[in-house]
N, C-alpha and C positions, 0 to 999 in steps of 0.2 A: 683420480688419473684419468688423462684421455686415453682414448682408442689409437690414438698415434702413438702414446710413448710405450702403450702396453705392445703394440706391434713391434716396436722398437727394442722393447726388452726383450721379448721373445726371439727378434733377429739377432740381437748381443749373446744372448744363452746360446744360441745355435753355433756361431761363431767360435765362441771359446770353447763351447764342449768338442768341436771338429778342428780346434787348433788353427783357425784362418781368419786372427784377428790381422786389422793391418796395424802396421807399425806409425802411423801419424792421421789422427782425424782431427777435422776443422767440425766443432758443433756448433751450428745457427738456428738464430730464431729469436722473436721479438719478445722473449721472456727469459730472462735472466738468471732468475732463481731458479726455473725451472732445467736451464740447461746445468745449473751445478748440483741441483738434487740429482736429476739422472745419473751424472758424472759420479757422485757419491755413492750411489747403487751399484754402480758399474764397479768401483775400486771394493766396494762390500762383497760383490759377488767373486771377485777375482780373489779375493783373500780369506775371506770367510764362506763362501758359498751361499750367501744369502743378500739378496738384492735389497740393501737397505744400507744406511749411514751406519757405519760398524760402531759397536758398543766398545772395541778393544782400538786401541791408536793404531795407525796405518803404518805397515812396516816397509811395503813396497810401492807404496802413491804418495806424489809429495804436490800437496796445491799452493802453488807457486805464484807469489804476485808477480807483477810484469818488471817491476823494478828489479827483482833478484833473478834474473833470465840468467846468469853467472853461474848458478847453481845446477843447470841443467845437465852440462855435460858430465861432473862430477857423479851426481846422483845416478845418472844411466848407465853410467860403465860399472855400476857393483852390481852383484851377483844378485837375484831375487832370493828372499826367503821363504815368504809364505805365498806368494804368487807365480803363475807363471811368467809375468810382465812385471820390470820396474817401469811405472807408469808417472810422466809429469804431467799434472793438469793447471792451465793456467788461465782463471776466468779473465773476464775482463781484457781479454788478449789484444784488442784495437790501442790498449795502452803502452804496447811493450813499442820502443821507439825503433829507429830502422836498422840501428846495429843489431839491437838484440833480435829484428826478426830475421836480417841475415845470419846469427850466429844460430838461430834455430833452423831456419835454412839448410846450412850447409850440415849440420847435427844428421838432419830429418833424411840426407841426402846419402848418408853413409851412417846408419845407425847401428849401435850393437844389436846382438839378436835378439834378444830380450826386453827391447827396448820398446815404450810405447809414448808418444807425445799427443796429448790432445788440447786442442786449443778452443775457447767459447767466445762467441761473438755474436752483437746482434746481426750484425751485417759483414758478409765475406770479404767487400769492397774494401771493408776499412784495413786490411793487411795489404803490404804488398803484392802485386799480381804475380811474382814466383813462387813467394811461400803457400799464397792461395791454392794456388795451382798444384801444388806438390802434394796437398792433405787431401784426402778423403772426405768429402763433404757430406753431412748427413743434418738434414733439416727438421726442426721441431716448432710443431704448431705452440701456440700459446693455448696453454688449457685452462680456459676460460666457458661460463655456460652457454647452453645454447643461445643464438641470439633471435630475441623477442620480436613477436609480432610483427610490427611494422618495417622493422630492420630486416629479418630474415625476405620479409616480399620484397624487400627493396632490391636485395641481391637477388632474388631469383628473376625479378625484372630485368635488373643490368646484364645477366647472363644472357637472357633471350634478345635483349634490344639492338636495334641497328647503331651505329658510331656516333649519329646524332643525338639520339636519344642517351647513349651512356653519356656523354659529356653534361646532357640536361640533367642526369640525375646525379653525375658527381658535383655540376655547381650547386645543386640544392643540399646534398649532402654535407659539402664544407661547412655551411652555414651554423650547424650545431655541432659543437665537439661531440657530444655526448651520441648524437646518430651516426658521426663522422666513425667512431672508434667500434662502435656494433658492427656497422657496414664492412669496415675494412677486416675485423676477424671473421665477420662471417663469409666475407671471400675468402679468406686462408681457410676456412675450414671446409669450403666447397672445392674450393681449386686442390686441396690436396688429399681428395678421395682418387685421383689420379696425378701421381706426384712425378710420372715419367712425362707426360703429356703436357702439364701445367709446369715444369719445372722452373722455366725462364720467367715466366709470369709470377709465381710465387719470390724466387729468388728476387727480381725488381721489386715486388710490392714489400717484403720486407724490408729492403734498400730506403724503398722511399719513404716506406711509414716512419723507419727509423729516423731521417732525416725531419718530419715535419715533427717528432718528438723531441728531437735536438734542438734544433734549429727555428727559426722566423723566416721560412720559406712561403710560395705561394703554393697552398695547400692544393687546390685545383690541378694547377701544370704539375704538381709530383705524381697526382694521382694516375691524370691524362697519360703521364710519360712511364708508369709503370703497366697502364693497364693495354697498350698499344699490343702486349705479346699475346693477350686473348685471341 
């Protein structure tokens, strides 16, 4: 479990204890499995007081496929049985149609008092802007091992380098997929030490890395576009 995840668990436990949970969240980051695991832990804590996937069925939490979005309203308007919140969690929410996103937007604008909606995406920009702006955003690191040797040195050099040298490093890095992956993960890890200062760079880097992994795009240009925020 990463330091970032431990910090978030502690924060959410505090919010639950103090009754200050928001009614809608957008969990985002490059690790889809990690987002889902955290969400299951949160649901387990809400219903059974233990941060782990519950051994019993969830009574007040529904993990919903994007195509089943019409079930959101019916479920959220029921009274909670075991948890302080009736919670809908939608993994891969970028697959929601425009109609589905607008439906969820309307519900999030006037939700039932005990309702909570959580959308999971790799990239916030995959949602329509009005919905993304409505949700409270929580960024998750990719919980990978520490960047080794040369890749760690490359990250340190990049962050201290001039603009010209940064472009040279990017050009060198994109030639090897394994080095590129370690470089990007290392940057995310380093920038996450100060999320408030670096939130724009983290958001843009996550977005560009998602594009690199999903489409045949110019890797060099994508990274240069992301890192102008540093």
